[in-house]
Z-matrix of the N, CA and C atoms (Angstrom, degrees):
N
C 1 1.444
C 2 1.534 1 107.56
N 3 1.309 2 115.31 1 124.00
C 4 1.466 3 118.82 2 -179.92
C 5 1.537 4 109.78 3 -95.74
N 6 1.318 5 116.28 4 -175.65
C 7 1.464 6 122.21 5 -175.01
C 8 1.524 7 111.17 6 -63.90
N 9 1.329 8 116.65 7 -40.01
C 10 1.471 9 120.43 8 -179.13
C 11 1.524 10 110.85 9 -63.78
N 12 1.324 11 117.17 10 -43.25
C 13 1.464 12 120.56 11 178.23
C 14 1.525 13 111.36 12 -63.52
N 15 1.308 14 116.16 13 -39.17
C 16 1.466 15 120.25 14 179.91
C 17 1.524 16 110.50 15 -64.76
N 18 1.337 17 117.55 16 -41.63
C 19 1.465 18 120.91 17 178.61
C 20 1.520 19 111.05 18 -64.88
N 21 1.318 20 117.11 19 -41.13
C 22 1.462 21 121.09 20 178.45
C 23 1.533 22 110.54 21 -63.59
N 24 1.311 23 116.38 22 -43.20
C 25 1.462 24 120.66 23 178.70
C 26 1.529 25 110.42 24 -64.31
N 27 1.309 26 117.55 25 -41.15
C 28 1.468 27 120.79 26 177.92
C 29 1.524 28 111.45 27 -61.41
N 30 1.334 29 117.73 28 -42.13
C 31 1.461 30 120.98 29 178.40
C 32 1.523 31 111.40 30 -64.95
N 33 1.317 32 117.60 31 -39.15
C 34 1.460 33 120.63 32 -179.84
C 35 1.538 34 111.32 33 -69.16
N 36 1.313 35 116.31 34 -39.25
C 37 1.459 36 119.94 35 -177.30
C 38 1.522 37 112.80 36 -79.07
N 39 1.323 38 117.88 37 -15.71
C 40 1.453 39 121.63 38 179.39
C 41 1.527 40 110.89 39 -65.17
N 42 1.330 41 116.95 40 -30.31
C 43 1.466 42 121.53 41 -179.01
C 44 1.527 43 112.20 42 -76.07
N 45 1.312 44 117.28 43 -20.00
C 46 1.460 45 121.35 44 -177.60
C 47 1.518 46 109.11 45 -89.39
N 48 1.319 47 115.37 46 124.15
C 49 1.464 48 119.37 47 176.99
C 50 1.528 49 107.79 48 -112.54
N 51 1.303 50 117.45 49 134.69
C 52 1.461 51 119.03 50 179.39
C 53 1.527 52 111.48 51 -69.70
N 54 1.314 53 115.00 52 144.28
C 55 1.462 54 120.47 53 179.00
C 56 1.526 55 107.64 54 -76.29
N 57 1.328 56 117.89 55 130.79
C 58 1.458 57 119.11 56 179.92
C 59 1.536 58 110.55 57 -65.52
N 60 1.310 59 114.55 58 136.92
C 61 1.459 60 120.55 59 -178.51
C 62 1.518 61 109.56 60 -82.31
N 63 1.322 62 116.00 61 135.45
C 64 1.448 63 120.35 62 178.89
C 65 1.529 64 107.97 63 -109.44
N 66 1.319 65 116.36 64 98.94
C 67 1.463 66 120.79 65 -176.65
C 68 1.522 67 112.47 66 -68.25
N 69 1.322 68 117.93 67 -26.72
C 70 1.459 69 121.13 68 179.22
C 71 1.520 70 111.96 69 -63.71
N 72 1.318 71 116.54 70 -44.56
C 73 1.469 72 120.64 71 179.26
C 74 1.519 73 110.16 72 -65.72
N 75 1.313 74 116.97 73 -38.98
C 76 1.460 75 120.95 74 178.62
C 77 1.525 76 110.67 75 -63.59
N 78 1.316 77 117.71 76 -41.71
C 79 1.466 78 121.67 77 179.57
C 80 1.521 79 111.42 78 -66.90
N 81 1.321 80 116.95 79 -42.90
C 82 1.467 81 120.83 80 179.29
C 83 1.520 82 110.43 81 -65.10
N 84 1.320 83 117.44 82 -40.55
C 85 1.465 84 120.75 83 178.03
C 86 1.522 85 110.78 84 -62.70
N 87 1.313 86 117.61 85 -43.52
C 88 1.463 87 121.05 86 177.41
C 89 1.515 88 111.94 87 -61.69
N 90 1.323 89 117.25 88 -41.57
C 91 1.465 90 121.65 89 178.71
C 92 1.523 91 111.35 90 -64.51
N 93 1.330 92 117.00 91 -42.11
C 94 1.464 93 120.82 92 179.47
C 95 1.528 94 110.62 93 -64.35
N 96 1.316 95 117.47 94 -42.82
C 97 1.469 96 120.89 95 178.81
C 98 1.525 97 110.28 96 -63.92
N 99 1.332 98 117.30 97 -41.28
C 100 1.466 99 121.20 98 178.78
C 101 1.527 100 110.82 99 -62.62
N 102 1.324 101 117.21 100 -48.26
C 103 1.463 102 120.58 101 -178.64
C 104 1.527 103 111.81 102 -65.90
N 105 1.325 104 117.15 103 -35.35
C 106 1.464 105 119.66 104 176.17
C 107 1.525 106 110.51 105 -65.16
N 108 1.324 107 117.56 106 -38.68
C 109 1.462 108 121.14 107 177.31
C 110 1.516 109 111.69 108 -65.94
N 111 1.331 110 117.24 109 -40.13
C 112 1.465 111 120.77 110 177.94
C 113 1.523 112 110.16 111 -64.66
N 114 1.325 113 117.18 112 -43.19
C 115 1.462 114 120.85 113 179.87
C 116 1.526 115 110.93 114 -64.66
N 117 1.322 116 117.03 115 -44.73
C 118 1.460 117 120.43 116 178.97
C 119 1.520 118 110.76 117 -64.25
N 120 1.316 119 117.65 118 -41.33
C 121 1.455 120 121.26 119 177.15
C 122 1.515 121 111.39 120 -63.23
N 123 1.323 122 117.59 121 -38.50
C 124 1.454 123 121.43 122 177.89
C 125 1.515 124 112.23 123 -63.62
N 126 1.320 125 116.70 124 -39.12
C 127 1.463 126 120.38 125 178.28
C 128 1.524 127 110.49 126 -67.54
N 129 1.325 128 116.70 127 -43.21
C 130 1.460 129 119.85 128 -178.79
C 131 1.526 130 111.72 129 -67.52
N 132 1.316 131 117.36 130 -39.32
C 133 1.464 132 120.66 131 179.98
C 134 1.520 133 110.32 132 -71.71
N 135 1.315 134 117.36 133 -34.97
C 136 1.460 135 120.92 134 -179.99
C 137 1.521 136 110.80 135 -61.55
N 138 1.312 137 118.16 136 -37.09
C 139 1.461 138 121.30 137 178.71
C 140 1.519 139 110.77 138 -67.38
N 141 1.324 140 117.75 139 -34.46
C 142 1.453 141 121.83 140 -177.29
C 143 1.529 142 112.00 141 -87.07
N 144 1.327 143 118.15 142 -13.74
C 145 1.460 144 121.71 143 -175.79
C 146 1.532 145 111.38 144 -67.03
N 147 1.316 146 117.92 145 -34.00
C 148 1.461 147 120.86 146 179.79
C 149 1.520 148 110.50 147 -62.54
N 150 1.303 149 118.32 148 -42.94
C 151 1.457 150 122.09 149 178.32
C 152 1.524 151 110.64 150 -63.09
N 153 1.321 152 117.05 151 -40.39
C 154 1.461 153 120.69 152 179.65
C 155 1.522 154 110.95 153 -65.71
N 156 1.325 155 116.85 154 -39.60
C 157 1.456 156 120.42 155 -179.35
C 158 1.526 157 110.92 156 -66.69
N 159 1.322 158 117.64 157 -38.17
C 160 1.460 159 121.16 158 177.67
C 161 1.522 160 109.78 159 -64.70
N 162 1.332 161 117.11 160 -41.69
C 163 1.460 162 120.37 161 179.08
C 164 1.525 163 110.85 162 -65.56
N 165 1.319 164 117.94 163 -36.86
C 166 1.453 165 121.21 164 178.52
C 167 1.526 166 110.65 165 -68.24
N 168 1.323 167 117.85 166 -39.98
C 169 1.462 168 121.35 167 179.59
C 170 1.524 169 111.24 168 -63.49
N 171 1.304 170 117.68 169 -31.05
C 172 1.456 171 120.56 170 179.18
C 173 1.525 172 110.82 171 -68.74
N 174 1.328 173 118.38 172 -27.38
C 175 1.459 174 122.78 173 -179.40
C 176 1.532 175 112.41 174 -94.78
N 177 1.325 176 118.58 175 -10.53
C 178 1.467 177 121.83 176 -175.43
C 179 1.529 178 113.26 177 -58.20
N 180 1.333 179 121.87 178 -43.29
C 181 1.470 180 119.11 179 179.23
C 182 1.528 181 112.48 180 -60.19
N 183 1.308 182 118.17 181 -35.67
C 184 1.458 183 120.98 182 178.92
C 185 1.523 184 110.62 183 -66.41
N 186 1.330 185 117.61 184 -33.64
C 187 1.459 186 120.58 185 177.94
C 188 1.527 187 111.04 186 -68.30
N 189 1.323 188 115.85 187 -38.32
C 190 1.461 189 119.67 188 -178.77
C 191 1.524 190 112.26 189 -70.97
N 192 1.295 191 117.70 190 -34.32
C 193 1.460 192 122.16 191 -178.26
C 194 1.525 193 112.92 192 -80.40
N 195 1.312 194 117.55 193 -16.78
C 196 1.441 195 121.45 194 -179.86
C 197 1.519 196 112.54 195 85.22
N 198 1.312 197 118.85 196 10.36
C 199 1.461 198 121.31 197 178.43
C 200 1.523 199 108.59 198 -81.35
N 201 1.323 200 117.45 199 152.18
C 202 1.466 201 119.43 200 179.83
C 203 1.529 202 111.22 201 -68.80
N 204 1.318 203 114.93 202 146.14
C 205 1.463 204 120.20 203 177.82
C 206 1.504 205 110.13 204 -77.79
N 207 1.317 206 116.39 205 137.40
C 208 1.462 207 121.94 206 178.01
C 209 1.532 208 106.92 207 -111.15
N 210 1.316 209 118.08 208 115.66
C 211 1.468 210 118.52 209 179.42
C 212 1.511 211 110.73 210 -67.72
N 213 1.289 212 115.21 211 140.65
C 214 1.476 213 120.49 212 -179.72
C 215 1.499 214 110.62 213 -103.41
């Protein structure tokens, strides 16, 4: 790139102004995405929690008796 090309590029780029960044909107968007993920995860885990509780109840007598747990 020679001097003439550099001057032409400078003139072309002078018309372009960068858009000011709004960090507040970026932070709020990140927070909303995080909270939506937590809510969705809570719904998905809640559906699976009943199955886990049933499996735990099946092993509860073995815990009370002090016998070792046998994985099924």
